[in-house]
N, C-alpha and C positions, 0 to 999 in steps of 0.2 A: 504493499500499499504505499504510495507516495504521498498520499494527503488524506485527511480525515473525511472519509466519504459521509459519515453520519453528520459532521458539522456542515459539510457542503449541501446536503439535503435540508437541513434545518434552515441555512440562508435561503435557498430556493423556495421553501415554504413560506418564508416571511416576504420574500419579494412577491411570490404569486399573490399571497394574501392582501398586499397592498397594491395589487393590480399595476406593478411597475414592469414594463417590458425590459427584458434583459435576455442575454445569452452567456453561457459558459464558454471560456477559452483557456484551454490547457498552457499555462506558461509558469517558468521558475520552478518547475517540478511540482507544481499544484495546479490549483483552478482558479481563475479570477472571473468574477461576473462583470460583464461589460454593459453599461447603461448609457445610450446614445453614443455610442463608439468610444467610450471611456472606461477605463478601470474604475471600478467603484468599491468593491469588496472581493475578498477572496479567501483561499484556504491554502496556507503553505506548511506542510507536515501536519501538525496538530493544532497550529495557531490561526486565528482570524486575521487577516490583513485587511486595513481599512485606509482608504484614501480620504484625507480631511483637508480642511482649509490649512495651508501651511501657517498662517497666523495663530491658529488654535494648537499647533504641534506640541509645544511645551506644556501646555495645560493638559492635553490629551495624554501625553507621556507620564504626567504625574498621577494618572488615575491608577488604581490597583490593577495589576497584571498586565499593564501596558508599557510598551518600550518602543523606541525608534526602530524602524526597519533598517537593517544593515547587511547589505550584500558585500560591499567593497572595502568594509573598514570605515567608511564614513557613513553617517547617518543620513537616510534620505527624508529630508523635510517634507512634511505632508502625508507621510506613510507610516502608520502605527501597526505594531504586531500586538495581539492581545492574546496572553496565555488561555488555554482551554478551560481551566477551572474558573476563570472570571466571566465566561460566557456559557456556563452550564445551564443558567436560567434563561428562559426564553426572553423575559424583559430585559435582561442585560445584553443580549445578542440583538435584540431590536434597538436598543438604544444606540449601538454602536453602527448598526446599519442605517439607521435615521441620520445619524452625524454626516455618514459618507454619502447618502443619498441627497442630503441638503447642500453639501458641497458641489456635487456632481455638475450642476448647470454652469458653474463658474470654473471647472476644471478645464485644463487645456487638453485637447485631443491629441494623441499621437499617431493619428490616422495618417498613413501613408498616402501621398497623392500619386 
């Protein structure tokens, strides 16, 4: 298992319940959920990945179980990883998804031309 499929199913259920159009895209060894052609949330191994407003990055990383996303030895501002035990409750998972979805309209697309 490259990523937590149960967490992925829970994310999909939240997005479906909110009537948010999305599709999954495998990347980084996990799965990312794309909304309006932009990464919004995803699962890497067992952790939730959330794309948020870079201005909220420091506050988000101060939340329990949250930390900066770091692939290269440098923090990726605007991307936060959340430990699985801090999204065990559906309301916690939904709160993080809402935060990412609220930022999505302002997020830059990496869509190739």
